[in-house]
ROTIMAR-20561 format. One record per residue (C-alpha): x negated, y negated, z; residue in one letter. Coordinates in steps of 0.25 Angstrom, whole numbers, always signed. Example, Ala and Ser with C-alpha at 12.3 -4.5 7.8 and 13.67 -1.06 7.14 Angstrom:
! ROTIMAR-20561
LUMMAR,-49,+18,+31,A
LUMMAR,-55,+4,+29,S
! end
This chain:
! ROTIMAR-20561
LUMMAR,-3,-133,-69,M
LUMMAR,+12,-133,-61,T
LUMMAR,+6,-137,-48,A
LUMMAR,+16,-139,-34,A
LUMMAR,+20,-151,-32,F
LUMMAR,+10,-154,-17,S
LUMMAR,+7,-164,-6,L
LUMMAR,-5,-167,-2,P
LUMMAR,-11,-167,+10,V
LUMMAR,-21,-168,+22,T
LUMMAR,-31,-158,+20,A
LUMMAR,-32,-159,+36,S
LUMMAR,-16,-160,+40,S
LUMMAR,-7,-153,+28,A
LUMMAR,+3,-156,+40,L
LUMMAR,+3,-172,+38,A
LUMMAR,+5,-170,+22,A
LUMMAR,+14,-182,+14,P
LUMMAR,+28,-178,+7,T
LUMMAR,+30,-180,-6,A
LUMMAR,+35,-195,-2,D
LUMMAR,+22,-199,+4,D
LUMMAR,+9,-201,-4,P
LUMMAR,-4,-195,+7,P
LUMMAR,-15,-207,+9,P
LUMMAR,-28,-208,-1,G
LUMMAR,-34,-202,+13,S
LUMMAR,-27,-187,+11,V
LUMMAR,-35,-173,+6,T
LUMMAR,-24,-167,-2,L
LUMMAR,-24,-154,-4,L
LUMMAR,-25,-148,-19,P
LUMMAR,-9,-143,-23,P
LUMMAR,-6,-131,-26,L
LUMMAR,-2,-126,-38,P
LUMMAR,+9,-117,-41,V
LUMMAR,+6,-112,-54,R
LUMMAR,-7,-114,-64,L
LUMMAR,-8,-121,-79,G
LUMMAR,-11,-110,-90,D
LUMMAR,-27,-115,-90,D
LUMMAR,-27,-119,-75,A
LUMMAR,-37,-113,-66,P
LUMMAR,-33,-104,-54,C
LUMMAR,-31,-112,-41,T
LUMMAR,-44,-115,-35,Q
LUMMAR,-48,-114,-17,A
LUMMAR,-43,-127,-12,S
LUMMAR,-55,-136,-5,D
LUMMAR,-45,-142,+5,K
LUMMAR,-39,-137,+18,T
LUMMAR,-29,-143,+26,A
LUMMAR,-34,-142,+40,A
LUMMAR,-19,-143,+47,S
LUMMAR,-8,-135,+45,S
LUMMAR,+5,-138,+36,S
LUMMAR,+17,-147,+40,W
LUMMAR,+24,-131,+38,M
LUMMAR,+17,-127,+50,R
LUMMAR,+25,-135,+60,Q
LUMMAR,+38,-139,+51,V
LUMMAR,+40,-121,+51,L
LUMMAR,+37,-120,+66,G
LUMMAR,+27,-111,+63,L
LUMMAR,+17,-114,+75,P
LUMMAR,+29,-108,+82,K
LUMMAR,+33,-98,+72,A
LUMMAR,+21,-91,+72,Q
LUMMAR,+18,-89,+87,Q
LUMMAR,+29,-79,+84,L
LUMMAR,+23,-72,+73,T
LUMMAR,+14,-76,+62,K
LUMMAR,+18,-65,+53,G
LUMMAR,+9,-54,+56,A
LUMMAR,+16,-38,+49,G
LUMMAR,+25,-45,+37,T
LUMMAR,+20,-46,+23,T
LUMMAR,+24,-60,+14,V
LUMMAR,+23,-56,-2,A
LUMMAR,+19,-67,-10,V
LUMMAR,+22,-66,-25,I
LUMMAR,+16,-77,-30,D
LUMMAR,+6,-84,-39,T
LUMMAR,-4,-71,-30,G
LUMMAR,-10,-73,-15,V
LUMMAR,-25,-75,-14,A
LUMMAR,-29,-65,-6,D
LUMMAR,-43,-69,-1,Q
LUMMAR,-39,-84,+5,V
LUMMAR,-43,-84,+19,P
LUMMAR,-29,-85,+24,S
LUMMAR,-25,-74,+19,L
LUMMAR,-35,-65,+20,A
LUMMAR,-32,-51,+22,G
LUMMAR,-18,-54,+21,R
LUMMAR,-14,-54,+9,V
LUMMAR,-10,-41,-2,T
LUMMAR,-11,-43,-16,A
LUMMAR,-3,-36,-26,T
LUMMAR,-11,-36,-41,K
LUMMAR,-15,-47,-44,G
LUMMAR,-9,-54,-32,A
LUMMAR,-22,-58,-24,G
LUMMAR,-26,-68,-35,R
LUMMAR,-19,-81,-34,D
LUMMAR,-23,-91,-45,C
LUMMAR,-12,-103,-42,V
LUMMAR,-11,-102,-28,G
LUMMAR,+2,-103,-26,H
LUMMAR,+2,-90,-20,G
LUMMAR,-6,-91,-10,T
LUMMAR,-3,-104,-6,F
LUMMAR,+10,-98,-4,A
LUMMAR,+3,-85,+5,A
LUMMAR,-2,-96,+14,G
LUMMAR,+10,-104,+18,I
LUMMAR,+16,-89,+20,I
LUMMAR,+5,-84,+29,A
LUMMAR,-11,-90,+28,G
LUMMAR,-17,-90,+40,A
LUMMAR,-24,-101,+47,R
LUMMAR,-39,-100,+42,I
LUMMAR,-54,-108,+48,E
LUMMAR,-50,-126,+45,G
LUMMAR,-34,-124,+42,S
LUMMAR,-22,-124,+50,A
LUMMAR,-13,-120,+39,V
LUMMAR,-7,-106,+39,M
LUMMAR,+5,-100,+35,G
LUMMAR,+18,-94,+41,I
LUMMAR,+14,-81,+44,A
LUMMAR,+0,-82,+44,P
LUMMAR,-2,-68,+47,E
LUMMAR,+8,-62,+37,A
LUMMAR,+3,-52,+25,E
LUMMAR,+4,-56,+11,I
LUMMAR,+9,-48,-1,L
LUMMAR,+3,-56,-14,A
LUMMAR,+11,-52,-27,I
LUMMAR,+11,-59,-40,Q
LUMMAR,+22,-66,-44,G
LUMMAR,+15,-74,-57,T
LUMMAR,+3,-76,-68,D
LUMMAR,-8,-82,-64,D
LUMMAR,-3,-96,-67,R
LUMMAR,+7,-93,-55,G
LUMMAR,+19,-92,-67,V
LUMMAR,+30,-83,-61,P
LUMMAR,+38,-73,-66,S
LUMMAR,+51,-66,-60,A
LUMMAR,+46,-54,-65,Q
LUMMAR,+34,-53,-56,K
LUMMAR,+40,-60,-45,I
LUMMAR,+53,-49,-47,A
LUMMAR,+41,-37,-46,K
LUMMAR,+30,-46,-33,G
LUMMAR,+45,-46,-24,I
LUMMAR,+47,-31,-28,R
LUMMAR,+32,-28,-24,T
LUMMAR,+34,-35,-12,A
LUMMAR,+47,-29,-7,A
LUMMAR,+40,-16,-11,D
LUMMAR,+28,-18,-3,R
LUMMAR,+35,-21,+10,G
LUMMAR,+33,-36,+12,V
LUMMAR,+40,-43,+22,D
LUMMAR,+43,-57,+13,V
LUMMAR,+42,-60,-2,I
LUMMAR,+37,-72,-6,Y
LUMMAR,+40,-78,-22,V
LUMMAR,+34,-90,-23,G
LUMMAR,+40,-95,-35,H
LUMMAR,+54,-99,-41,A
LUMMAR,+60,-92,-52,L
LUMMAR,+71,-98,-61,N
LUMMAR,+71,-85,-69,G
LUMMAR,+70,-68,-66,G
LUMMAR,+83,-70,-57,R
LUMMAR,+88,-56,-59,A
LUMMAR,+74,-48,-55,E
LUMMAR,+70,-57,-44,L
LUMMAR,+85,-56,-36,I
LUMMAR,+82,-40,-39,A
LUMMAR,+68,-43,-35,A
LUMMAR,+73,-50,-21,V
LUMMAR,+84,-39,-19,T
LUMMAR,+71,-29,-19,Y
LUMMAR,+66,-35,-10,A
LUMMAR,+76,-37,+1,A
LUMMAR,+78,-25,-1,A
LUMMAR,+65,-18,+4,R
LUMMAR,+66,-29,+14,D
LUMMAR,+58,-41,+9,A
LUMMAR,+61,-54,+9,L
LUMMAR,+57,-65,-3,V
LUMMAR,+57,-80,-2,V
LUMMAR,+55,-89,-12,A
LUMMAR,+56,-103,-16,P
LUMMAR,+70,-108,-20,A
LUMMAR,+62,-117,-30,A
LUMMAR,+51,-119,-39,P
LUMMAR,+39,-128,-36,D
LUMMAR,+38,-134,-47,V
LUMMAR,+45,-142,-58,V
LUMMAR,+36,-139,-71,P
LUMMAR,+35,-150,-79,P
LUMMAR,+46,-157,-85,E
LUMMAR,+54,-152,-73,G
LUMMAR,+59,-139,-79,K
LUMMAR,+59,-126,-71,G
LUMMAR,+48,-113,-70,L
LUMMAR,+57,-107,-83,D
LUMMAR,+61,-120,-89,G
LUMMAR,+73,-123,-80,E
LUMMAR,+76,-133,-74,Q
LUMMAR,+73,-129,-57,P
LUMMAR,+87,-129,-52,T
LUMMAR,+87,-113,-47,G
LUMMAR,+91,-102,-44,P
LUMMAR,+76,-98,-42,Y
LUMMAR,+71,-83,-41,W
LUMMAR,+70,-75,-32,P
LUMMAR,+71,-86,-22,A
LUMMAR,+87,-85,-27,A
LUMMAR,+88,-71,-26,A
LUMMAR,+97,-64,-13,P
LUMMAR,+89,-62,-4,G
LUMMAR,+77,-69,-5,A
LUMMAR,+76,-83,+3,L
LUMMAR,+74,-96,-4,A
LUMMAR,+64,-107,+1,A
LUMMAR,+65,-123,-3,V
LUMMAR,+54,-132,+1,D
LUMMAR,+53,-143,+10,F
LUMMAR,+40,-153,+12,G
LUMMAR,+33,-159,+25,P
LUMMAR,+42,-171,+25,N
LUMMAR,+56,-160,+25,G
LUMMAR,+58,-163,+9,L
LUMMAR,+55,-157,-4,R
LUMMAR,+47,-162,-14,Q
LUMMAR,+54,-173,-22,R
LUMMAR,+52,-165,-36,N
LUMMAR,+53,-148,-32,A
LUMMAR,+63,-142,-40,P
LUMMAR,+78,-142,-34,P
LUMMAR,+77,-128,-26,A
LUMMAR,+90,-116,-26,Y
LUMMAR,+95,-115,-16,K
LUMMAR,+84,-112,-3,P
LUMMAR,+87,-104,+8,D
LUMMAR,+78,-110,+15,L
LUMMAR,+67,-123,+15,A
LUMMAR,+52,-124,+19,A
LUMMAR,+41,-130,+21,P
LUMMAR,+35,-132,+5,G
LUMMAR,+29,-144,+3,S
LUMMAR,+17,-151,+6,A
LUMMAR,+13,-135,+9,M
LUMMAR,-1,-131,+11,V
LUMMAR,-9,-117,+8,S
LUMMAR,-19,-110,+6,V
LUMMAR,-24,-108,-9,G
LUMMAR,-31,-97,-18,P
LUMMAR,-44,-97,-10,S
LUMMAR,-51,-103,-2,G
LUMMAR,-46,-110,+11,T
LUMMAR,-41,-123,+7,G
LUMMAR,-28,-126,+6,H
LUMMAR,-17,-132,-5,Y
LUMMAR,-3,-138,-5,I
LUMMAR,+9,-135,-10,G
LUMMAR,+24,-138,-12,S
LUMMAR,+35,-129,-16,G
LUMMAR,+48,-121,-14,A
LUMMAR,+37,-108,-15,S
LUMMAR,+29,-113,-3,L
LUMMAR,+42,-115,+5,A
LUMMAR,+45,-99,-1,A
LUMMAR,+33,-96,+7,A
LUMMAR,+34,-102,+20,C
LUMMAR,+49,-96,+21,V
LUMMAR,+41,-82,+18,A
LUMMAR,+30,-85,+29,G
LUMMAR,+42,-87,+39,A
LUMMAR,+47,-73,+36,A
LUMMAR,+34,-66,+39,A
LUMMAR,+34,-73,+51,L
LUMMAR,+50,-69,+55,V
LUMMAR,+48,-54,+49,R
LUMMAR,+35,-53,+57,A
LUMMAR,+42,-57,+70,R
LUMMAR,+56,-48,+66,Y
LUMMAR,+51,-38,+56,P
LUMMAR,+64,-31,+57,E
LUMMAR,+70,-43,+50,V
LUMMAR,+77,-38,+35,S
LUMMAR,+73,-46,+27,A
LUMMAR,+86,-54,+24,E
LUMMAR,+87,-56,+40,E
LUMMAR,+75,-63,+37,L
LUMMAR,+79,-70,+27,R
LUMMAR,+92,-75,+35,R
LUMMAR,+82,-77,+48,R
LUMMAR,+75,-86,+40,L
LUMMAR,+87,-94,+35,I
LUMMAR,+94,-93,+46,D
LUMMAR,+83,-99,+54,A
LUMMAR,+79,-112,+48,A
LUMMAR,+82,-125,+52,Y
LUMMAR,+95,-129,+46,P
LUMMAR,+95,-141,+31,T
LUMMAR,+101,-138,+21,D
LUMMAR,+90,-128,+16,T
LUMMAR,+85,-123,+30,P
LUMMAR,+71,-125,+33,R
LUMMAR,+64,-111,+38,L
LUMMAR,+61,-110,+52,D
LUMMAR,+51,-99,+55,P
LUMMAR,+51,-98,+70,F
LUMMAR,+66,-99,+69,A
LUMMAR,+67,-88,+58,A
LUMMAR,+59,-79,+71,M
LUMMAR,+68,-84,+83,S
LUMMAR,+83,-80,+78,L
LUMMAR,+91,-75,+82,V
LUMMAR,+100,-66,+73,R
LUMMAR,+116,-67,+74,G
LUMMAR,+119,-55,+84,R
LUMMAR,+119,-38,+87,G
LUMMAR,+107,-34,+75,A
LUMMAR,+102,-47,+71,D
LUMMAR,+99,-52,+83,R
LUMMAR,+91,-40,+89,A
LUMMAR,+85,-40,+76,S
LUMMAR,+80,-52,+77,A
LUMMAR,+76,-58,+90,P
LUMMAR,+73,-73,+92,A
LUMMAR,+59,-76,+98,A
LUMMAR,+59,-72,+114,H
LUMMAR,+55,-83,+124,Y
LUMMAR,+52,-83,+138,P
LUMMAR,+67,-91,+145,P
LUMMAR,+64,-102,+155,P
LUMMAR,+62,-99,+169,A
LUMMAR,+73,-100,+177,R
LUMMAR,+70,-111,+187,T
LUMMAR,+73,-112,+203,A
LUMMAR,+83,-120,+204,H
LUMMAR,+92,-112,+193,V
LUMMAR,+88,-102,+203,T
LUMMAR,+94,-108,+214,Q
LUMMAR,+106,-113,+208,A
LUMMAR,+111,-99,+205,L
LUMMAR,+108,-94,+218,A
LUMMAR,+116,-106,+224,V
LUMMAR,+125,-103,+213,A
LUMMAR,+129,-87,+219,G
LUMMAR,+129,-91,+234,A
LUMMAR,+140,-98,+230,A
LUMMAR,+148,-90,+225,L
LUMMAR,+144,-80,+234,G
LUMMAR,+153,-90,+244,L
LUMMAR,+164,-93,+236,V
LUMMAR,+168,-78,+234,L
LUMMAR,+164,-76,+250,L
LUMMAR,+175,-87,+254,I
LUMMAR,+185,-81,+245,A
LUMMAR,+184,-68,+251,A
LUMMAR,+186,-73,+264,A
LUMMAR,+198,-81,+259,A
LUMMAR,+205,-69,+257,V
LUMMAR,+200,-59,+269,V
LUMMAR,+200,-71,+280,I
LUMMAR,+217,-71,+279,P
LUMMAR,+219,-56,+279,R
LUMMAR,+209,-53,+289,G
LUMMAR,+215,-62,+299,R
LUMMAR,+231,-59,+295,A
LUMMAR,+227,-44,+300,R
LUMMAR,+218,-47,+312,G
LUMMAR,+206,-44,+304,W
LUMMAR,+210,-28,+305,L
LUMMAR,+205,-19,+294,P
LUMMAR,+220,-16,+284,P
LUMMAR,+230,-8,+289,G
LUMMAR,+225,-12,+305,T
LUMMAR,+238,-15,+314,Q
LUMMAR,+235,-29,+320,H
LUMMAR,+236,-27,+337,R
LUMMAR,+247,-30,+343,G
LUMMAR,+258,-24,+331,T
LUMMAR,+265,-10,+333,S
LUMMAR,+271,-1,+321,Q
LUMMAR,+285,-2,+318,R
LUMMAR,+292,+12,+322,S
! end
C-alpha cells in the first residue's frame, strides 16, 4: 500500500503537531495515517478510533476565526473529484450529492479532502473545514484502489461544470492527459467554474518514480492547464516535507502537511500530508469568497485569491484578505466591495479644533475686507459712491 507521508499529532491537540524533524514524545497518541492508494489486496480504509479534540493548526494560519465571521460558504457547491466522498460521515451528512458510485469511498482520500473543504464541527471535536456550510458534489476520478486516470478526471470536470458548481477540486496530479485535461479546464472556465488542483503529487512511489514511471518534475495536469489554480503545501513549520516531490509552477501555497480531517466512516480522524490537501484548502477558500461575492467570475475568483495572498516566493493563501480585497477601479471596485467596518467616532477635541480653525479663517477674511473698505470710505467722507463731498462745488 502506498500511503501519504504523515505526521503524528496528539488526539487532543492537532495544533501541537510536530514537524518532520521533531519526533513526537512517547506519550503522544497518534492519529492513523491517511492512505492515498490501496494495494491490490488491501481492505478498504476502516474508521479511525482516534478523535482530535482541538482544532487543526491550519485554522489559525488561515485566519479562519475571522474569515468565517463573514461567511461559512452557504449557497456554494464544491465538486470533489477524487476517490469518492462517503456521504454518511457525520461532519458532511446532508450536504453531499454523489454521482454514480462516488458516495462510497474505499480509500478515504476524497472524504478527507471534503472534510478540509467543508467539514462541520461535531460534538466532542473542534476540527472543522474551511467552508463548513458549503455543499459537496462527489465525483469519482479514480478506481476503487485510488489510481487516477486522465479520462475519468476530465469527464468529472465536465460533469461538475454542467452541474453548475462554483469550484472544482481535483485531488490528483497527473503527468499525462495534457490535451484532454486542458480542454476540460477550458470547458469548466466557460461555465464559470474554477478548477483547483495540486501542483505536485502527494507521494513518491518506490524507486523514486513518478505517477506514470517518470521522474516527478512536472508539469502536472490539470493544475498546469491555463485557468486552473495550482496549489503546493507547507507544514506547521512553514516548510514542505523534505521528501516531497518538487512542485511545478504553483500559484498558491497552503497548509498541506500534518492535516487532520475525517475518514470514510465514523467520527474519528486521520492525519495526512501532500499538495492535494493544500489544494483542498484553496478550494475551501474559493468557496468562501464565492459565497460572499456570488457575482464574481471564476477568473476573477482565481485572480482575487492570488492577489490577496501573503507575498512570499509562492504566495500564501489568505481567505480573509481575499474576501476584503478591493480591486483596482471602475467595475472591479463595484463588483468586489471590501469588508465594511464602522469608522471610528470623531472625538470631541477634533471637533473643537475644526471650530477654532473655522473661526480664525473668518476673522482673517474680515480684517482683509476692512483694510480695503475703510481707507476708501474715509476718502469719500463715508458718502456713497458718485456723491460729492460737502464744501465743494461743481465746475461749470
